[in-house]
C-alpha positions as CSV (number, residue, x, y, z in Angstrom):
1,M,33.5,-15.2,1.4
2,L,31.4,-16.8,-0.5
3,P,32.0,-16.3,-4.3
4,G,30.1,-14.2,-6.0
5,I,28.6,-12.6,-3.0
6,G,29.4,-8.7,-2.4
7,G,28.7,-5.4,-2.2
8,R,26.5,-6.0,-5.3
9,G,24.6,-9.1,-4.4
10,M,24.7,-12.4,-5.9
11,N,24.8,-13.2,-9.7
12,P,22.2,-15.1,-11.0
13,A,24.2,-17.5,-13.0
14,K,26.3,-18.5,-9.8
15,V,22.9,-19.0,-7.6
16,K,21.3,-20.9,-10.5
17,Q,24.3,-23.1,-10.5
18,M,24.0,-23.1,-7.0
19,M,20.9,-24.2,-6.5
20,K,21.3,-27.1,-9.1
21,Q,24.1,-28.4,-6.8
22,M,21.7,-28.2,-4.3
23,G,19.2,-30.2,-5.9
24,I,16.7,-27.5,-5.4
25,N,15.4,-26.6,-9.2
26,V,12.6,-23.4,-9.4
27,N,9.9,-23.3,-12.0
28,E,7.5,-20.6,-12.9
29,I,3.7,-21.2,-13.8
30,D,2.7,-19.6,-16.9
31,D,-0.4,-18.0,-17.6
32,V,-2.0,-18.0,-14.0
33,Q,-5.6,-16.0,-14.0
34,Q,-6.0,-15.6,-10.5
35,V,-5.0,-17.3,-6.7
36,I,-7.3,-17.6,-4.1
37,I,-6.7,-18.4,-0.3
38,R,-9.8,-19.4,1.8
39,T,-10.1,-19.0,5.3
40,P,-13.2,-19.5,7.4
41,D,-14.1,-16.0,7.7
42,K,-12.3,-14.2,4.0
43,D,-10.8,-14.9,0.9
44,I,-7.4,-13.6,-0.1
45,V,-7.4,-12.8,-3.9
46,F,-4.6,-12.0,-6.2
47,N,-5.7,-11.2,-9.6
48,D,-2.4,-10.3,-10.6
49,A,-0.2,-13.2,-9.5
50,N,3.0,-14.6,-10.5
51,V,3.4,-17.7,-8.8
52,S,7.1,-20.4,-9.0
53,V,7.3,-23.6,-7.5
54,M,10.9,-24.1,-5.6
55,T,11.0,-28.3,-5.6
56,A,13.9,-29.2,-2.7
57,Q,14.0,-32.6,-1.5
58,G,11.2,-33.7,-2.5
59,V,9.2,-31.2,-1.5
60,D,6.9,-28.1,-3.6
61,T,7.0,-24.7,-2.1
62,Y,5.0,-22.2,-3.7
63,Q,5.9,-18.4,-3.9
64,I,2.8,-16.2,-5.1
65,V,3.7,-12.7,-5.7
66,G,1.4,-9.8,-6.3
67,T,-1.3,-7.8,-4.6
68,P,-3.8,-9.4,-2.5
69,E,-7.2,-8.2,-1.8
70,E,-9.1,-9.3,1.3
71,I,-12.6,-10.1,0.9
72,A,-14.8,-11.0,3.7
73,R,-16.6,-14.3,3.1
74,E,-20.3,-13.9,3.8
75,I,-21.5,-17.0,6.3
76,E,-23.9,-19.2,5.0
77,I,-27.1,-19.2,7.1
78,P,-29.3,-22.8,6.9
79,E,-32.8,-22.3,6.1
80,D,-33.5,-24.7,8.9
81,D,-31.6,-22.5,11.5
82,V,-33.7,-19.5,10.0
83,R,-36.6,-21.0,11.2
84,L,-35.7,-22.2,13.8
85,V,-34.5,-18.9,15.6
86,A,-37.7,-17.2,13.9
87,E,-39.9,-19.7,15.7
88,Q,-38.4,-19.4,18.9
89,T,-38.5,-15.7,19.1
90,G,-41.6,-15.2,17.0
91,V,-39.6,-13.0,14.8
92,P,-39.6,-12.5,10.8
93,A,-37.6,-14.8,9.2
94,E,-35.1,-11.6,7.5
95,K,-35.0,-10.7,11.2
96,A,-34.3,-14.1,12.2
97,R,-31.8,-14.4,9.7
98,Q,-29.9,-10.9,10.3
99,A,-29.4,-12.1,14.0
100,L,-27.8,-15.5,12.9
101,K,-25.1,-13.0,10.9
102,D,-25.1,-11.0,13.7
103,A,-24.4,-14.0,16.1
104,N,-21.5,-15.9,13.2
105,G,-24.4,-18.7,12.5
106,D,-24.5,-19.3,16.8
107,L,-28.5,-20.4,17.4
108,A,-28.5,-19.6,20.8
109,E,-26.7,-16.6,20.2
110,A,-29.4,-15.1,18.0
111,I,-32.2,-16.9,19.6
112,L,-31.1,-14.6,23.3
113,A,-30.5,-11.3,21.3
114,L,-33.6,-11.4,19.8
115,S,-35.6,-12.2,22.8
116,S,-33.8,-9.4,25.2
């Protein structure tokens, strides 16, 4: 059995001492306003984040604690793609843009959808 571990949990002072002995350093980042994790199809936003940085063996590990909000990302459709789809299908630009959005930017899929 390890000292400080029992039914009540670990003693915070012992944990800090053990981490220091193992060369692990943990620091809080003060005054974090927002953390954003961007993926190709969404953003995960933490507006109330608490961020800690743990350094162990020269590697920094970030821990984010807070309430995430997932926001779908709008796909950006280049104007050249809109023109091409509109020309190929004979539809107005807005209809071509919507077809491209529905096809996740795939030109061939958008043209086929509008041609059928």
